C-alpha positions in Angstrom: -33.5 -4.7 29.3 -31.9 -3.2 27.2 -29.2 -4.5 23.4 -25.3 -3.2 24.6 -23.4 -1.4 21.3 -21.8 1.4 20.2 -22.5 5.4 21.3 -21.2 8.6 19.0 -21.1 11.6 20.8 -20.6 14.7 18.9 -19.5 17.7 20.4 -19.4 21.3 18.9 -17.1 24.2 19.9 -16.6 27.4 18.3 -13.0 28.3 20.6 -10.5 26.3 18.3 -7.6 26.5 20.2 -5.2 23.7 21.4 -5.9 24.4 24.5 -10.0 24.3 24.0 -9.3 21.1 22.0 -6.9 19.9 24.3 -9.9 19.9 27.5 -12.2 19.1 25.7 -10.9 16.0 24.3 -9.1 15.2 28.2 -12.8 15.2 29.6 -14.3 13.2 28.1 -11.9 10.7 27.5 -12.1 11.0 31.4 -15.4 10.0 31.2 -14.9 6.9 29.5 -15.6 8.5 25.7 -13.3 6.9 23.4 -11.6 9.5 20.7 -12.3 9.6 16.7 -10.7 12.8 15.4 -11.8 16.4 14.8 -13.6 18.0 11.7 -13.3 21.6 11.4 -16.1 23.8 9.6 -13.8 26.2 7.7 -14.6 30.2 7.7 -14.3 31.2 3.4 -11.5 33.1 3.3 -10.0 32.5 6.3 -7.3 29.9 6.9 -8.9 29.8 10.9 -10.8 27.1 11.7 -14.7 28.5 12.4 -15.3 25.8 14.4 -14.7 22.3 15.4 -16.4 18.8 15.8 -14.7 16.2 18.5 -16.1 13.2 17.4 -16.4 9.9 20.8 -17.4 6.6 21.2 -18.4 4.6 23.6 -19.1 0.8 23.6 -21.8 0.0 26.8 -25.5 1.3 28.0 -26.6 4.8 27.9 -27.4 6.4 31.0 -31.5 5.8 31.6 -31.5 3.2 29.2 -30.6 0.6 32.2 
């Protein structure tokens, strides 16, 4: 028997547009994940992020742990 707990998911994307981030967040939330935040990685000499790490959590057991 597996213990239930908090699970984390980090999704990395190099397409840092509002449309892509919205799509990614909506997709994972529909799968039962809770959106926690976004961390951006910046390029040197640019105001535009090079990539984003989108953070999610979910309680319960993960598939294959039962």
